[in-house]
FIKOLZA-1660 file (N, C-alpha, C; in steps of 0.1 Angstrom, whole numbers, plus 5000, padded with zeros to 4 digits):
% residues 216
   i   px   py   pz ch aa at
   1 2230 5501 7132  A  M  N
   1 2235 5509 7143  A  M CA
   1 2249 5504 7147  A  M  C
   2 2258 5514 7148  A  Q  N
   2 2272 5511 7152  A  Q CA
   2 2272 5506 7167  A  Q  C
   3 2280 5496 7170  A  P  N
   3 2281 5492 7184  A  P CA
   3 2289 5502 7192  A  P  C
   4 2285 5503 7205  A  E  N
   4 2292 5513 7213  A  E CA
   4 2307 5509 7215  A  E  C
   5 2316 5519 7215  A  P  N
   5 2330 5516 7217  A  P CA
   5 2332 5510 7231  A  P  C
   6 2342 5501 7231  A  I  N
   6 2346 5495 7244  A  I CA
   6 2353 5505 7253  A  I  C
   7 2348 5507 7265  A  R  N
   7 2354 5516 7274  A  R CA
   7 2368 5511 7279  A  R  C
   8 2378 5521 7279  A  L  N
   8 2391 5517 7283  A  L CA
   8 2395 5524 7296  A  L  C
   9 2387 5534 7300  A  D  N
   9 2390 5541 7312  A  D CA
   9 2384 5535 7325  A  D  C
  10 2391 5537 7336  A  T  N
  10 2385 5532 7348  A  T CA
  10 2373 5540 7352  A  T  C
  11 2364 5534 7359  A  K  N
  11 2351 5540 7363  A  K CA
  11 2353 5550 7374  A  K  C
  12 2362 5546 7384  A  L  N
  12 2364 5553 7396  A  L CA
  12 2378 5551 7401  A  L  C
  13 2384 5561 7407  A  Q  N
  13 2396 5560 7413  A  Q CA
  13 2394 5558 7428  A  Q  C
  14 2400 5548 7435  A  P  N
  14 2397 5546 7449  A  P CA
  14 2404 5556 7457  A  P  C
  15 2397 5560 7468  A  T  N
  15 2403 5570 7477  A  T CA
  15 2405 5564 7492  A  T  C
  16 2396 5555 7495  A  Q  N
  16 2397 5548 7509  A  Q CA
  16 2407 5537 7508  A  Q  C
  17 2413 5533 7519  A  A  N
  17 2423 5523 7520  A  A CA
  17 2418 5509 7515  A  A  C
  18 2405 5506 7520  A  R  N
  18 2400 5493 7516  A  R CA
  18 2397 5493 7501  A  R  C
  19 2392 5504 7495  A  A  N
  19 2390 5504 7481  A  A CA
  19 2403 5503 7473  A  A  C
  20 2413 5510 7478  A  Q  N
  20 2426 5509 7471  A  Q CA
  20 2431 5495 7472  A  Q  C
  21 2429 5488 7483  A  D  N
  21 2433 5474 7483  A  D CA
  21 2426 5465 7473  A  D  C
  22 2413 5467 7472  A  T  N
  22 2405 5460 7462  A  T CA
  22 2410 5463 7447  A  T  C
  23 2413 5476 7445  A  Y  N
  23 2418 5480 7432  A  Y CA
  23 2431 5473 7428  A  Y  C
  24 2440 5473 7438  A  E  N
  24 2453 5467 7436  A  E CA
  24 2452 5452 7435  A  E  C
  25 2443 5446 7442  A  I  N
  25 2441 5431 7441  A  I CA
  25 2437 5427 7427  A  I  C
  26 2427 5435 7422  A  V  N
  26 2423 5432 7408  A  V CA
  26 2434 5433 7398  A  V  C
  27 2442 5443 7399  A  L  N
  27 2454 5444 7390  A  L CA
  27 2464 5434 7392  A  L  C
  28 2468 5431 7404  A  A  N
  28 2478 5420 7407  A  A CA
  28 2473 5407 7402  A  A  C
  29 2460 5404 7405  A  T  N
  29 2454 5391 7400  A  T CA
  29 2454 5390 7385  A  T  C
  30 2450 5401 7379  A  A  N
  30 2449 5401 7364  A  A CA
  30 2463 5399 7358  A  A  C
  31 2473 5405 7364  A  G  N
  31 2487 5403 7360  A  G CA
  31 2492 5389 7361  A  G  C
  32 2489 5383 7372  A  E  N
  32 2492 5368 7374  A  E CA
  32 2485 5360 7363  A  E  C
  33 2472 5362 7361  A  M  N
  33 2465 5354 7352  A  M CA
  33 2469 5356 7337  A  M  C
  34 2473 5369 7334  A  L  N
  34 2479 5371 7321  A  L CA
  34 2491 5363 7319  A  L  C
  35 2500 5362 7329  A  R  N
  35 2512 5354 7328  A  R CA
  35 2509 5340 7327  A  R  C
  36 2499 5335 7333  A  D  N
  36 2495 5321 7333  A  D CA
  36 2488 5316 7321  A  D  C
  37 2479 5324 7316  A  M  N
  37 2470 5320 7305  A  M CA
  37 2469 5329 7293  A  M  C
  38 2474 5341 7294  A  G  N
  38 2473 5350 7282  A  G CA
  38 2461 5358 7282  A  G  C
  39 2460 5368 7273  A  F  N
  39 2449 5378 7274  A  F CA
  39 2436 5372 7269  A  F  C
  40 2437 5363 7259  A  E  N
  40 2425 5358 7253  A  E CA
  40 2416 5350 7263  A  E  C
  41 2423 5343 7272  A  Q  N
  41 2416 5335 7282  A  Q CA
  41 2413 5343 7294  A  Q  C
  42 2417 5355 7295  A  L  N
  42 2414 5363 7307  A  L CA
  42 2400 5368 7307  A  L  C
  43 2393 5366 7318  A  T  N
  43 2379 5371 7320  A  T CA
  43 2378 5378 7333  A  T  C
  44 2368 5388 7334  A  T  N
  44 2366 5394 7346  A  T CA
  44 2361 5385 7357  A  T  C
  45 2352 5375 7353  A  N  N
  45 2347 5365 7362  A  N CA
  45 2359 5357 7368  A  N  C
  46 2368 5353 7359  A  G  N
  46 2380 5345 7363  A  G CA
  46 2388 5353 7373  A  G  C
  47 2390 5366 7371  A  I  N
  47 2397 5375 7380  A  I CA
  47 2390 5375 7394  A  I  C
  48 2377 5377 7394  A  C  N
  48 2370 5377 7406  A  C CA
  48 2371 5364 7414  A  C  C
  49 2370 5353 7406  A  Q  N
  49 2371 5340 7413  A  Q CA
  49 2384 5338 7419  A  Q  C
  50 2395 5341 7412  A  R  N
  50 2408 5339 7418  A  R CA
  50 2411 5348 7429  A  R  C
  51 2406 5361 7428  A  A  N
  51 2409 5371 7438  A  A CA
  51 2400 5370 7450  A  A  C
  52 2389 5362 7449  A  G  N
  52 2379 5361 7460  A  G CA
  52 2371 5374 7461  A  G  C
  53 2368 5380 7450  A  L  N
  53 2360 5392 7449  A  L CA
  53 2346 5389 7443  A  L  C
  54 2337 5397 7445  A  T  N
  54 2324 5397 7438  A  T CA
  54 2325 5405 7425  A  T  C
  55 2318 5401 7415  A  P  N
  55 2318 5410 7402  A  P CA
  55 2315 5424 7405  A  P  C
  56 2305 5428 7413  A  P  N
  56 2303 5442 7415  A  P CA
  56 2315 5450 7421  A  P  C
  57 2323 5443 7429  A  A  N
  57 2335 5449 7435  A  A CA
  57 2345 5453 7424  A  A  C
  58 2346 5444 7414  A  L  N
  58 2355 5447 7402  A  L CA
  58 2349 5457 7393  A  L  C
  59 2336 5456 7390  A  Y  N
  59 2330 5465 7381  A  Y CA
  59 2328 5479 7387  A  Y  C
  60 2330 5481 7399  A  R  N
  60 2330 5494 7405  A  R CA
  60 2341 5502 7400  A  R  C
  61 2352 5496 7396  A  Y  N
  61 2364 5503 7391  A  Y CA
  61 2367 5501 7376  A  Y  C
  62 2364 5489 7371  A  F  N
  62 2368 5486 7358  A  F CA
  62 2356 5480 7350  A  F  C
  63 2353 5486 7338  A  P  N
  63 2341 5482 7330  A  P CA
  63 2343 5469 7323  A  P  C
  64 2356 5465 7321  A  N  N
  64 2359 5453 7313  A  N CA
  64 2374 5449 7315  A  N  C
  65 2378 5438 7309  A  K  N
  65 2392 5434 7310  A  K CA
  65 2401 5443 7302  A  K  C
  66 2396 5450 7292  A  Y  N
  66 2404 5459 7284  A  Y CA
  66 2409 5471 7293  A  Y  C
  67 2400 5476 7301  A  A  N
  67 2403 5487 7310  A  A CA
  67 2414 5482 7320  A  A  C
  68 2413 5470 7325  A  I  N
  68 2423 5465 7334  A  I CA
  68 2436 5464 7327  A  I  C
  69 2436 5459 7315  A  L  N
  69 2449 5458 7307  A  L CA
  69 2455 5472 7305  A  L  C
  70 2446 5481 7302  A  R  N
  70 2451 5495 7299  A  R CA
  70 2458 5500 7312  A  R  C
  71 2452 5498 7323  A  E  N
  71 2459 5503 7336  A  E CA
  71 2472 5496 7338  A  E  C
  72 2472 5483 7336  A  L  N
  72 2485 5475 7338  A  L CA
  72 2495 5480 7327  A  L  C
  73 2491 5482 7315  A  G  N
  73 2500 5486 7305  A  G CA
  73 2506 5500 7308  A  G  C
  74 2497 5509 7312  A  D  N
  74 2502 5523 7316  A  D CA
  74 2512 5522 7327  A  D  C
  75 2510 5513 7337  A  R  N
  75 2519 5512 7348  A  R CA
  75 2532 5506 7344  A  R  C
  76 2532 5496 7336  A  L  N
  76 2544 5490 7331  A  L CA
  76 2552 5499 7323  A  L  C
  77 2546 5506 7313  A  M  N
  77 2553 5515 7304  A  M CA
  77 2558 5527 7312  A  M  C
  78 2551 5532 7322  A  D  N
  78 2555 5543 7330  A  D CA
  78 2568 5539 7338  A  D  C
  79 2568 5527 7343  A  A  N
  79 2580 5523 7350  A  A CA
  79 2592 5521 7341  A  A  C
  80 2590 5516 7329  A  Q  N
  80 2601 5515 7319  A  Q CA
  80 2606 5529 7315  A  Q  C
  81 2596 5537 7312  A  D  N
  81 2600 5551 7307  A  D CA
  81 2607 5559 7317  A  D  C
  82 2602 5558 7329  A  K  N
  82 2609 5566 7340  A  K CA
  82 2623 5562 7342  A  K  C
  83 2626 5549 7341  A  A  N
  83 2640 5544 7342  A  A CA
  83 2648 5549 7330  A  A  C
  84 2643 5548 7318  A  V  N
  84 2650 5553 7306  A  V CA
  84 2653 5568 7307  A  V  C
  85 2643 5576 7311  A  L  N
  85 2645 5590 7311  A  L CA
  85 2654 5594 7323  A  L  C
  86 2654 5587 7334  A  A  N
  86 2663 5590 7345  A  A CA
  86 2678 5587 7340  A  A  C
  87 2679 5576 7332  A  W  N
  87 2692 5573 7327  A  W CA
  87 2697 5584 7317  A  W  C
  88 2688 5588 7309  A  L  N
  88 2691 5598 7299  A  L CA
  88 2695 5611 7306  A  L  C
  89 2689 5615 7317  A  D  N
  89 2692 5627 7324  A  D CA
  89 2703 5626 7334  A  D  C
  90 2709 5614 7335  A  G  N
  90 2720 5612 7344  A  G CA
  90 2718 5606 7357  A  G  C
  91 2706 5601 7360  A  D  N
  91 2703 5595 7373  A  D CA
  91 2700 5580 7373  A  D  C
  92 2702 5574 7361  A  G  N
  92 2698 5560 7361  A  G CA
  92 2711 5551 7360  A  G  C
  93 2709 5538 7358  A  P  N
  93 2720 5529 7357  A  P CA
  93 2730 5534 7346  A  P  C
  94 2743 5534 7350  A  G  N
  94 2753 5539 7340  A  G CA
  94 2755 5554 7340  A  G  C
  95 2746 5561 7346  A  Q  N
  95 2747 5576 7348  A  Q CA
  95 2750 5583 7334  A  Q  C
  96 2740 5590 7330  A  G  N
  96 2741 5599 7318  A  G CA
  96 2744 5591 7306  A  G  C
  97 2734 5584 7301  A  G  N
  97 2737 5574 7290  A  G CA
  97 2742 5578 7277  A  G  C
  98 2740 5591 7274  A  L  N
  98 2745 5596 7261  A  L CA
  98 2760 5600 7262  A  L  C
  99 2765 5602 7274  A  D  N
  99 2778 5607 7275  A  D CA
  99 2789 5596 7278  A  D  C
 100 2801 5599 7274  A  G  N
 100 2812 5589 7276  A  G CA
 100 2823 5593 7267  A  G  C
 101 2836 5591 7272  A  P  N
 101 2847 5595 7264  A  P CA
 101 2850 5586 7252  A  P  C
 102 2845 5574 7252  A  T  N
 102 2847 5564 7241  A  T CA
 102 2834 5557 7237  A  T  C
 103 2835 5551 7226  A  R  N
 103 2823 5543 7221  A  R CA
 103 2821 5532 7232  A  R  C
 104 2831 5526 7237  A  E  N
 104 2830 5515 7246  A  E CA
 104 2823 5519 7259  A  E  C
 105 2827 5531 7264  A  A  N
 105 2820 5536 7276  A  A CA
 105 2806 5539 7274  A  A  C
 106 2802 5545 7262  A  R  N
 106 2788 5548 7259  A  R CA
 106 2780 5535 7257  A  R  C
 107 2787 5525 7251  A  L  N
 107 2780 5513 7249  A  L CA
 107 2777 5506 7262  A  L  C
 108 2786 5506 7271  A  A  N
 108 2784 5500 7284  A  A CA
 108 2772 5506 7291  A  A  C
 109 2771 5519 7290  A  K  N
 109 2759 5526 7296  A  K CA
 109 2746 5522 7289  A  K  C
 110 2746 5520 7276  A  S  N
 110 2734 5516 7269  A  S CA
 110 2730 5502 7273  A  S  C
 111 2740 5493 7274  A  V  N
 111 2737 5480 7279  A  V CA
 111 2731 5480 7293  A  V  C
 112 2736 5488 7301  A  A  N
 112 2731 5489 7315  A  A CA
 112 2716 5492 7315  A  A  C
 113 2712 5502 7307  A  I  N
 113 2697 5505 7307  A  I CA
 113 2689 5494 7301  A  I  C
 114 2695 5487 7291  A  Q  N
 114 2687 5476 7285  A  Q CA
 114 2685 5466 7296  A  Q  C
 115 2695 5463 7304  A  R  N
 115 2693 5453 7315  A  R CA
 115 2682 5458 7325  A  R  C
 116 2682 5471 7327  A  E  N
 116 2673 5476 7337  A  E CA
 116 2659 5475 7332  A  E  C
 117 2656 5478 7320  A  V  N
 117 2643 5477 7314  A  V CA
 117 2638 5462 7314  A  V  C
 118 2647 5453 7311  A  V  N
 118 2644 5439 7312  A  V CA
 118 2640 5435 7326  A  V  C
 119 2648 5440 7336  A  A  N
 119 2645 5437 7350  A  A CA
 119 2632 5442 7354  A  A  C
 120 2629 5454 7350  A  I  N
 120 2616 5460 7354  A  I CA
 120 2604 5452 7348  A  I  C
 121 2606 5448 7336  A  T  N
 121 2595 5440 7329  A  T CA
 121 2593 5426 7335  A  T  C
 122 2604 5420 7339  A  R  N
 122 2604 5407 7345  A  R CA
 122 2597 5408 7359  A  R  C
 123 2600 5418 7366  A  A  N
 123 2595 5420 7380  A  A CA
 123 2580 5423 7380  A  A  C
 124 2575 5429 7369  A  F  N
 124 2561 5434 7369  A  F CA
 124 2552 5422 7367  A  F  C
 125 2541 5420 7375  A  P  N
 125 2533 5408 7374  A  P CA
 125 2527 5408 7360  A  P  C
 126 2530 5397 7353  A  G  N
 126 2525 5395 7339  A  G CA
 126 2531 5404 7329  A  G  C
 127 2543 5409 7332  A  G  N
 127 2550 5419 7323  A  G CA
 127 2551 5415 7309  A  G  C
 128 2556 5403 7306  A  A  N
 128 2557 5398 7292  A  A CA
 128 2544 5397 7285  A  A  C
 129 2534 5391 7292  A  A  N
 129 2520 5390 7286  A  A CA
 129 2514 5403 7284  A  A  C
 130 2516 5413 7293  A  I  N
 130 2511 5426 7290  A  I CA
 130 2517 5432 7278  A  I  C
 131 2530 5431 7276  A  G  N
 131 2536 5436 7264  A  G CA
 131 2530 5430 7251  A  G  C
 132 2528 5416 7251  A  R  N
 132 2522 5410 7240  A  R CA
 132 2508 5415 7237  A  R  C
 133 2500 5416 7248  A  A  N
 133 2486 5421 7246  A  A CA
 133 2486 5435 7240  A  A  C
 134 2494 5444 7245  A  L  N
 134 2494 5457 7240  A  L CA
 134 2498 5458 7225  A  L  C
 135 2506 5449 7221  A  R  N
 135 2509 5448 7207  A  R CA
 135 2498 5442 7198  A  R  C
 136 2490 5433 7204  A  A  N
 136 2481 5425 7197  A  A CA
 136 2467 5431 7197  A  A  C
 137 2463 5438 7207  A  V  N
 137 2449 5443 7208  A  V CA
 137 2449 5457 7201  A  V  C
 138 2442 5459 7190  A  P  N
 138 2443 5471 7182  A  P CA
 138 2439 5484 7190  A  P  C
 139 2429 5482 7199  A  M  N
 139 2424 5494 7206  A  M CA
 139 2434 5499 7217  A  M  C
 140 2444 5491 7220  A  L  N
 140 2453 5494 7230  A  L CA
 140 2467 5498 7224  A  L  C
 141 2469 5496 7211  A  Q  N
 141 2482 5499 7205  A  Q CA
 141 2486 5514 7206  A  Q  C
 142 2476 5523 7207  A  S  N
 142 2480 5537 7208  A  S CA
 142 2487 5540 7221  A  S  C
 143 2485 5532 7231  A  L  N
 143 2492 5534 7244  A  L CA
 143 2507 5532 7242  A  L  C
 144 2511 5522 7234  A  R  N
 144 2525 5520 7231  A  R CA
 144 2530 5531 7223  A  R  C
 145 2523 5535 7213  A  F  N
 145 2528 5546 7204  A  F CA
 145 2530 5559 7212  A  F  C
 146 2520 5562 7220  A  T  N
 146 2522 5575 7228  A  T CA
 146 2534 5574 7237  A  T  C
 147 2536 5563 7244  A  S  N
 147 2548 5562 7252  A  S CA
 147 2561 5563 7244  A  S  C
 148 2561 5555 7234  A  R  N
 148 2574 5555 7226  A  R CA
 148 2577 5569 7219  A  R  C
 149 2566 5575 7215  A  D  N
 149 2568 5589 7209  A  D CA
 149 2573 5599 7219  A  D  C
 150 2568 5598 7231  A  M  N
 150 2573 5607 7242  A  M CA
 150 2588 5604 7245  A  M  C
 151 2592 5592 7246  A  V  N
 151 2606 5589 7249  A  V CA
 151 2615 5593 7237  A  V  C
 152 2610 5591 7225  A  A  N
 152 2618 5595 7213  A  A CA
 152 2620 5610 7213  A  A  C
 153 2609 5617 7216  A  E  N
 153 2611 5632 7216  A  E CA
 153 2621 5636 7227  A  E  C
 154 2621 5630 7238  A  R  N
 154 2631 5634 7249  A  R CA
 154 2645 5631 7244  A  R  C
 155 2647 5620 7237  A  F  N
 155 2660 5617 7232  A  F CA
 155 2664 5627 7221  A  F  C
 156 2654 5630 7213  A  Y  N
 156 2657 5640 7202  A  Y CA
 156 2662 5653 7209  A  Y  C
 157 2655 5658 7219  A  E  N
 157 2658 5670 7225  A  E CA
 157 2672 5669 7231  A  E  C
 158 2676 5658 7236  A  A  N
 158 2689 5656 7243  A  A CA
 158 2700 5655 7233  A  A  C
 159 2698 5650 7221  A  I  N
 159 2708 5647 7211  A  I CA
 159 2710 5657 7200  A  I  C
 160 2700 5665 7197  A  R  N
 160 2700 5673 7185  A  R CA
 160 2712 5683 7185  A  R  C
 161 2717 5688 7196  A  A  N
 161 2728 5697 7197  A  A CA
 161 2741 5690 7193  A  A  C
 162 2741 5677 7195  A  R  N
 162 2754 5670 7193  A  R CA
 162 2756 5668 7178  A  R  C
 163 2746 5669 7170  A  Y  N
 163 2747 5666 7155  A  Y CA
 163 2741 5678 7147  A  Y  C
 164 2746 5690 7148  A  P  N
 164 2740 5701 7142  A  P CA
 164 2740 5700 7127  A  P  C
 165 2748 5692 7121  A  G  N
 165 2748 5690 7106  A  G CA
 165 2738 5680 7101  A  G  C
 166 2731 5673 7110  A  T  N
 166 2721 5663 7106  A  T CA
 166 2707 5669 7105  A  T  C
 167 2700 5666 7095  A  A  N
 167 2687 5671 7093  A  A CA
 167 2678 5667 7105  A  A  C
 168 2669 5676 7109  A  E  N
 168 2660 5673 7119  A  E CA
 168 2651 5661 7117  A  E  C
 169 2647 5659 7104  A  T  N
 169 2638 5648 7101  A  T CA
 169 2645 5635 7103  A  T  C
 170 2658 5634 7099  A  R  N
 170 2666 5622 7100  A  R CA
 170 2668 5619 7115  A  R  C
 171 2671 5629 7123  A  L  N
 171 2673 5627 7137  A  L CA
 171 2660 5622 7144  A  L  C
 172 2649 5628 7141  A  R  N
 172 2637 5623 7147  A  R CA
 172 2633 5609 7143  A  R  C
 173 2635 5605 7131  A  V  N
 173 2633 5591 7127  A  V CA
 173 2643 5582 7134  A  V  C
 174 2655 5586 7135  A  A  N
 174 2665 5578 7142  A  A CA
 174 2662 5576 7156  A  A  C
 175 2657 5586 7163  A  M  N
 175 2653 5584 7177  A  M CA
 175 2642 5575 7179  A  M  C
 176 2632 5576 7170  A  R  N
 176 2620 5567 7171  A  R CA
 176 2624 5553 7168  A  R  C
 177 2633 5551 7158  A  L  N
 177 2638 5538 7155  A  L CA
 177 2645 5532 7167  A  L  C
 178 2654 5540 7173  A  M  N
 178 2662 5535 7184  A  M CA
 178 2653 5531 7196  A  M  C
 179 2643 5539 7199  A  V  N
 179 2634 5536 7210  A  V CA
 179 2626 5523 7207  A  V  C
 180 2621 5522 7195  A  E  N
 180 2612 5511 7192  A  E CA
 180 2621 5498 7192  A  E  C
 181 2632 5498 7186  A  L  N
 181 2641 5486 7185  A  L CA
 181 2646 5483 7199  A  L  C
 182 2650 5493 7207  A  S  N
 182 2655 5490 7221  A  S CA
 182 2645 5483 7229  A  S  C
 183 2632 5488 7229  A  Y  N
 183 2622 5482 7237  A  Y CA
 183 2618 5468 7231  A  Y  C
 184 2619 5467 7218  A  A  N
 184 2616 5454 7211  A  A CA
 184 2627 5443 7216  A  A  C
 185 2639 5448 7217  A  A  N
 185 2650 5439 7221  A  A CA
 185 2647 5434 7235  A  A  C
 186 2643 5444 7244  A  S  N
 186 2641 5440 7258  A  S CA
 186 2629 5430 7259  A  S  C
 187 2619 5432 7250  A  E  N
 187 2608 5423 7250  A  E CA
 187 2612 5409 7245  A  E  C
 188 2621 5408 7236  A  M  N
 188 2626 5395 7231  A  M CA
 188 2633 5388 7243  A  M  C
 189 2641 5395 7250  A  V  N
 189 2648 5389 7262  A  V CA
 189 2638 5383 7272  A  V  C
 190 2628 5391 7275  A  V  N
 190 2618 5387 7285  A  V CA
 190 2609 5376 7280  A  V  C
 191 2605 5376 7267  A  E  N
 191 2595 5367 7262  A  E CA
 191 2602 5354 7257  A  E  C
 192 2615 5354 7254  A  E  N
 192 2622 5343 7249  A  E CA
 192 2634 5340 7258  A  E  C
 193 2631 5334 7270  A  P  N
 193 2642 5332 7280  A  P CA
 193 2654 5324 7275  A  P  C
 194 2652 5316 7264  A  D  N
 194 2663 5307 7260  A  D CA
 194 2673 5315 7252  A  D  C
 195 2670 5327 7248  A  R  N
 195 2680 5336 7241  A  R CA
 195 2691 5340 7251  A  R  C
 196 2703 5343 7245  A  D  N
 196 2714 5349 7253  A  D CA
 196 2711 5364 7255  A  D  C
 197 2706 5367 7267  A  A  N
 197 2702 5381 7270  A  A CA
 197 2713 5391 7269  A  A  C
 198 2725 5387 7274  A  E  N
 198 2736 5397 7273  A  E CA
 198 2740 5399 7259  A  E  C
 199 2741 5389 7251  A  T  N
 199 2745 5391 7237  A  T CA
 199 2734 5400 7230  A  T  C
 200 2722 5397 7232  A  L  N
 200 2711 5405 7225  A  L CA
 200 2712 5420 7230  A  L  C
 201 2713 5422 7243  A  N  N
 201 2714 5436 7248  A  N CA
 201 2726 5443 7242  A  N  C
 202 2737 5436 7241  A  H  N
 202 2750 5442 7236  A  H CA
 202 2748 5445 7221  A  H  C
 203 2742 5436 7214  A  E  N
 203 2742 5438 7199  A  E CA
 203 2732 5450 7195  A  E  C
 204 2721 5451 7202  A  V  N
 204 2712 5462 7198  A  V CA
 204 2718 5475 7202  A  V  C
 205 2725 5476 7213  A  C  N
 205 2732 5488 7217  A  C CA
 205 2744 5491 7207  A  C  C
 206 2751 5481 7203  A  L  N
 206 2762 5483 7194  A  L CA
 206 2756 5488 7180  A  L  C
 207 2745 5483 7176  A  L  N
 207 2739 5487 7164  A  L CA
 207 2737 5502 7163  A  L  C
 208 2732 5508 7174  A  F  N
 208 2729 5522 7174  A  F CA
 208 2742 5530 7177  A  F  C
 209 2751 5525 7184  A  A  N
 209 2764 5532 7186  A  A CA
 209 2771 5534 7173  A  A  C
 210 2771 5524 7165  A  L  N
 210 2777 5525 7151  A  L CA
 210 2769 5534 7142  A  L  C
 211 2756 5533 7143  A  Y  N
 211 2746 5541 7135  A  Y CA
 211 2748 5556 7138  A  Y  C
 212 2749 5559 7151  A  F  N
 212 2751 5574 7154  A  F CA
 212 2764 5579 7149  A  F  C
 213 2774 5571 7148  A  E  N
 213 2787 5576 7143  A  E CA
 213 2786 5581 7129  A  E  C
 214 2776 5576 7121  A  S  N
 214 2774 5581 7108  A  S CA
 214 2768 5596 7107  A  S  C
 215 2764 5601 7119  A  F  N
 215 2759 5614 7119  A  F CA
 215 2770 5625 7121  A  F  C
 216 2782 5620 7124  A  R  N
 216 2792 5630 7127  A  R CA
 216 2798 5636 7115  A  R  C
% end
């Protein structure tokens, strides 16, 4: 007999203020514990113990630690993606990231959003550990793929008119590569604090600035 699949969805969405507080306490505590000990050592009992909750209070909303991580991952990626898409549309750091009269101007805007994504991840409780767990836990990897595919599609829609002579397939692959490597660079900055963050942000943005010039 095949084992039942592990549930990743929350059992219940809180509606009352007290329930919402409990829900948020679980998530905040889990984020702190992920930062302190990593995903493998995280347990629902440990979360309850640190948060001062009973197990039934946690299990009312989350069936297991994977569902907690999924909610944290969704929130972190949503915050990152919203910042990137606002930048793309002209409302984020650097204003209108794809536009600029010179390569240097466009590059400065790209570096600005790299810094912003890093800042969002650092400010999120357990942000670095959440990113590592989403990469390492097979059943949760689809969350990353869905997020990255969505952002890549938005970039493709924004850029395709600029390079009418470039094949659609190449542009789509380029956008997916850009999104994946940009987020990977931000994860390197967050997870490896001894690295020179400014140099890393600059170099990954320069890489794509030069790459896109080959489409002209």
